[in-house]
DRENPA-22530 format. One record per residue (C-alpha): residue number from 1; residue in three letters; x, y, z. Coordinates in nm, 2 decimals, always signed. Example, Ala and Ser with C-alpha at 12.3 -4.5 7.8 and 13.67 -1.06 7.14 Angstrom:
DRENPA-22530
resi_resn_x_y_z
1_ALA_+1.23_-0.45_+0.78
2_SER_+1.37_-0.11_+0.71
//
This chain:
DRENPA-22530
resi_resn_x_y_z
1_MET_+7.00_+12.37_+12.03
2_ARG_+7.08_+12.00_+12.02
3_LEU_+7.42_+11.93_+11.88
4_TYR_+7.57_+11.60_+11.76
5_LYS_+7.92_+11.45_+11.78
6_TYR_+8.08_+11.24_+11.51
7_ASP_+8.42_+11.10_+11.49
8_THR_+8.54_+11.11_+11.13
9_HIS_+8.85_+10.88_+11.15
10_VAL_+8.79_+10.53_+11.31
11_HIS_+8.95_+10.19_+11.23
12_THR_+8.83_+9.84_+11.31
13_GLN_+9.03_+9.53_+11.41
14_GLU_+8.84_+9.33_+11.15
15_VAL_+9.00_+9.51_+10.86
16_SER_+9.28_+9.75_+10.96
17_GLU_+9.60_+9.56_+11.05
18_CYS_+9.68_+9.83_+11.31
19_GLY_+9.33_+9.82_+11.46
20_LYS_+9.32_+9.66_+11.80
21_VAL_+8.95_+9.69_+11.89
22_LYS_+8.66_+9.50_+11.73
23_ALA_+8.39_+9.69_+11.56
24_GLY_+8.12_+9.62_+11.82
25_GLU_+8.34_+9.72_+12.11
26_THR_+8.43_+10.04_+11.92
27_VAL_+8.07_+10.14_+11.89
28_ARG_+8.02_+10.07_+12.26
29_LEU_+8.31_+10.29_+12.35
30_TYR_+8.18_+10.58_+12.15
31_HIS_+7.83_+10.53_+12.28
32_GLU_+7.95_+10.56_+12.63
33_ALA_+8.16_+10.87_+12.54
34_GLY_+7.84_+11.04_+12.42
35_TYR_+7.91_+11.04_+12.05
36_ASP_+7.62_+11.02_+11.81
37_GLY_+7.81_+10.85_+11.53
38_ILE_+8.14_+10.74_+11.39
39_VAL_+8.28_+10.71_+11.04
40_ILE_+8.46_+10.38_+10.97
41_THR_+8.77_+10.47_+10.77
42_ASP_+8.96_+10.14_+10.74
43_HIS_+9.28_+10.13_+10.55
44_TYR_+9.25_+10.07_+10.18
45_TYR_+9.59_+9.98_+10.03
46_ARG_+9.77_+9.71_+9.83
47_ARG_+9.90_+9.51_+10.12
48_TYR_+9.55_+9.45_+10.26
49_PHE_+9.41_+9.32_+9.94
50_ASP_+9.71_+9.11_+9.86
51_ARG_+9.64_+8.92_+10.17
52_LEU_+9.31_+8.81_+10.02
53_GLU_+9.47_+8.62_+9.74
54_GLY_+9.24_+8.38_+9.56
55_GLN_+8.92_+8.59_+9.63
56_THR_+8.73_+8.77_+9.36
57_TRP_+8.73_+9.14_+9.37
58_ASN_+8.37_+9.15_+9.50
59_GLU_+8.47_+8.91_+9.78
60_LYS_+8.76_+9.13_+9.87
61_ILE_+8.54_+9.43_+9.90
62_ASP_+8.30_+9.23_+10.12
63_PHE_+8.59_+9.16_+10.35
64_PHE_+8.69_+9.53_+10.34
65_LEU_+8.34_+9.63_+10.44
66_SER_+8.32_+9.37_+10.72
67_GLY_+8.43_+9.61_+11.00
68_TYR_+8.18_+9.87_+10.88
69_ASN_+7.90_+9.62_+10.85
70_GLN_+7.97_+9.48_+11.20
71_ALA_+7.97_+9.83_+11.34
72_LYS_+7.64_+9.90_+11.17
73_VAL_+7.48_+9.61_+11.35
74_TYR_+7.59_+9.73_+11.69
75_GLY_+7.52_+10.09_+11.60
76_ARG_+7.15_+10.01_+11.54
77_LYS_+7.13_+9.85_+11.88
78_LEU_+7.28_+10.14_+12.06
79_GLY_+7.15_+10.43_+11.85
80_VAL_+7.49_+10.52_+11.71
81_ASP_+7.51_+10.62_+11.35
82_VAL_+7.78_+10.43_+11.16
83_ILE_+7.90_+10.59_+10.83
84_LEU_+8.12_+10.44_+10.56
85_GLY_+8.45_+10.60_+10.46
86_MET_+8.80_+10.48_+10.39
87_GLU_+9.16_+10.58_+10.44
88_ILE_+9.33_+10.52_+10.10
89_ARG_+9.70_+10.51_+10.02
90_PHE_+9.82_+10.52_+9.66
91_GLU_+10.14_+10.37_+9.55
92_GLU_+10.30_+10.70_+9.45
93_ASN_+10.40_+10.78_+9.81
94_VAL_+10.29_+10.71_+10.17
95_ASN_+10.03_+10.98_+10.20
96_ASP_+9.69_+10.88_+10.34
97_TYR_+9.36_+11.03_+10.23
98_LEU_+9.03_+11.00_+10.41
99_VAL_+8.75_+10.96_+10.15
100_TYR_+8.38_+11.03_+10.22
101_GLY_+8.08_+10.97_+10.00
102_ILE_+8.19_+10.62_+9.88
103_TYR_+7.94_+10.33_+9.87
104_GLU_+7.96_+9.96_+9.81
105_ASP_+7.88_+9.96_+9.44
106_PHE_+8.15_+10.23_+9.37
107_LEU_+8.41_+10.01_+9.55
108_LYS_+8.31_+9.70_+9.36
109_GLU_+8.29_+9.87_+9.02
110_ASN_+8.62_+10.05_+9.05
111_LYS_+8.89_+9.79_+9.12
112_GLU_+9.23_+9.83_+9.29
113_LEU_+9.20_+10.20_+9.35
114_TYR_+9.54_+10.20_+9.52
115_LYS_+9.70_+10.16_+9.18
116_LEU_+9.59_+10.51_+9.08
117_THR_+9.77_+10.83_+9.16
118_LEU_+9.60_+11.10_+9.36
119_THR_+9.55_+11.29_+9.03
120_ALA_+9.38_+11.00_+8.86
121_PHE_+9.16_+10.93_+9.16
122_LYS_+9.05_+11.30_+9.17
123_GLU_+8.96_+11.27_+8.80
124_LEU_+8.77_+10.94_+8.86
125_VAL_+8.55_+11.09_+9.13
126_LYS_+8.49_+11.44_+8.98
127_HIS_+8.13_+11.36_+8.89
128_GLU_+8.06_+11.19_+9.23
129_GLU_+7.97_+11.35_+9.56
130_ILE_+8.29_+11.23_+9.71
131_LEU_+8.53_+11.43_+9.93
132_ILE_+8.91_+11.37_+9.95
133_ILE_+9.06_+11.49_+10.28
134_GLN_+9.43_+11.45_+10.34
135_ALA_+9.49_+11.28_+10.67
136_HIS_+9.78_+11.41_+10.89
137_PRO_+9.98_+11.56_+10.60
138_PHE_+10.27_+11.67_+10.82
139_ARG_+10.33_+11.34_+10.99
140_THR_+10.69_+11.21_+10.95
141_GLY_+10.74_+11.08_+10.59
142_MET_+10.43_+11.24_+10.45
143_ILE_+10.40_+11.55_+10.23
144_PRO_+10.12_+11.79_+10.18
145_ALA_+9.93_+11.72_+9.86
146_ASN_+9.87_+11.96_+9.58
147_PRO_+9.58_+12.16_+9.72
148_THR_+9.39_+12.15_+9.39
149_LEU_+9.37_+11.77_+9.42
150_ILE_+9.22_+11.76_+9.77
151_ASP_+8.90_+11.90_+9.91
152_GLY_+9.02_+11.94_+10.27
153_VAL_+9.27_+11.86_+10.54
154_GLU_+9.25_+11.67_+10.87
155_VAL_+9.39_+11.97_+11.07
156_PHE_+9.35_+11.79_+11.41
157_ASN_+9.46_+11.43_+11.41
158_GLU_+9.44_+11.32_+11.77
159_HIS_+9.63_+11.00_+11.75
160_PRO_+9.82_+10.99_+12.08
161_ARG_+10.12_+10.79_+11.96
162_HIS_+10.20_+11.01_+11.65
163_ASP_+10.31_+11.37_+11.62
164_SER_+10.10_+11.48_+11.33
165_ARG_+10.21_+11.84_+11.36
166_ASN_+9.86_+11.97_+11.36
167_HIS_+9.96_+12.33_+11.38
168_LEU_+10.12_+12.29_+11.03
169_ALA_+9.82_+12.11_+10.89
170_LEU_+9.59_+12.39_+11.02
171_ALA_+9.81_+12.66_+10.86
172_PHE_+9.82_+12.47_+10.53
173_ALA_+9.44_+12.44_+10.52
174_ARG_+9.39_+12.80_+10.60
175_GLN_+9.65_+12.92_+10.35
176_ASN_+9.49_+12.71_+10.07
177_GLY_+9.12_+12.76_+10.16
178_ARG_+9.06_+12.39_+10.21
179_LEU_+8.79_+12.23_+10.42
180_MET_+8.90_+12.13_+10.77
181_LEU_+8.83_+11.82_+10.98
182_SER_+8.92_+11.66_+11.31
183_GLY_+8.94_+11.29_+11.39
184_SER_+9.06_+11.06_+11.67
185_ASP_+9.24_+10.82_+11.43
186_PHE_+9.10_+10.55_+11.66
187_HIS_+9.31_+10.23_+11.67
188_GLN_+9.31_+10.13_+12.04
189_ALA_+9.06_+10.17_+12.33
190_GLN_+9.24_+10.47_+12.47
191_ASP_+9.21_+10.65_+12.14
192_ALA_+8.83_+10.68_+12.16
193_ALA_+8.66_+11.02_+12.16
194_ARG_+8.97_+11.23_+12.12
195_GLY_+8.85_+11.42_+11.81
196_GLY_+8.57_+11.46_+11.57
197_ILE_+8.32_+11.72_+11.46
198_VAL_+8.01_+11.88_+11.62
199_VAL_+7.71_+11.93_+11.39
200_PRO_+7.35_+12.06_+11.43
201_GLU_+7.19_+11.75_+11.29
202_ARG_+7.21_+11.37_+11.28
203_ILE_+7.40_+11.22_+10.98
204_SER_+7.27_+10.88_+10.86
205_ASP_+7.51_+10.80_+10.57
206_SER_+7.82_+10.91_+10.38
207_GLN_+7.64_+11.12_+10.13
208_GLU_+7.48_+11.33_+10.41
209_LEU_+7.82_+11.36_+10.57
210_VAL_+7.96_+11.50_+10.25
211_LYS_+7.68_+11.76_+10.23
212_VAL_+7.73_+11.87_+10.59
213_ILE_+8.11_+11.92_+10.54
214_LYS_+8.08_+12.09_+10.20
215_GLU_+7.81_+12.33_+10.32
216_GLY_+8.00_+12.44_+10.62
217_ARG_+7.76_+12.31_+10.88
218_ILE_+8.03_+12.19_+11.12
219_VAL_+7.99_+12.39_+11.45
220_GLU_+8.31_+12.27_+11.62
221_LEU_+8.62_+12.07_+11.56
222_LEU_+8.69_+11.85_+11.86
223_ARG_+9.05_+11.80_+11.99
224_THR_+9.24_+11.70_+12.30
225_LYS_+9.59_+11.83_+12.22
//
């Protein structure tokens, strides 16, 4: 049976301050590593949008989507699926959450989501096919969220320059019956293809990704550690 590899946690230089690789080069690296797709999860938090002072909210979102849109262009050329996600941080603490199922209109219609709490965001998306996955919940300075407010946990964060204490994240997800994901947390070239998921079908967009995750169709969680 043909299986497909997707990285669920990828940043671009165009948008994420910590990203060191442009979107096109990122797609090439994953293509060469044999991945079928990547999820662009650029950072969504106050500091990024404050840097875009003087722009309308729609223009700010256009900037926020620029890494994803650039990756899409290169993905079409190389046959790599590029899926939209985001990594959001609310102002209540320094926790990060990977969000899947979002789309451009949702981001433009719901302004300044970083001003919400996790509880308020969960309420906002309760009628949407959107998943909230806590990223690296046991990294220094972060705390595991109330399990009722998240759909899942990134149990394998393969960022090579952080200790995400993946064993604790895995135990937390199992104890609370949460969905489980793996991601490379790609920022630099050497981070490529360290994590992700293996699935039995191609995934073309964020809504399809949500279905695959929710329906338990992940065959394997990839990891290097």
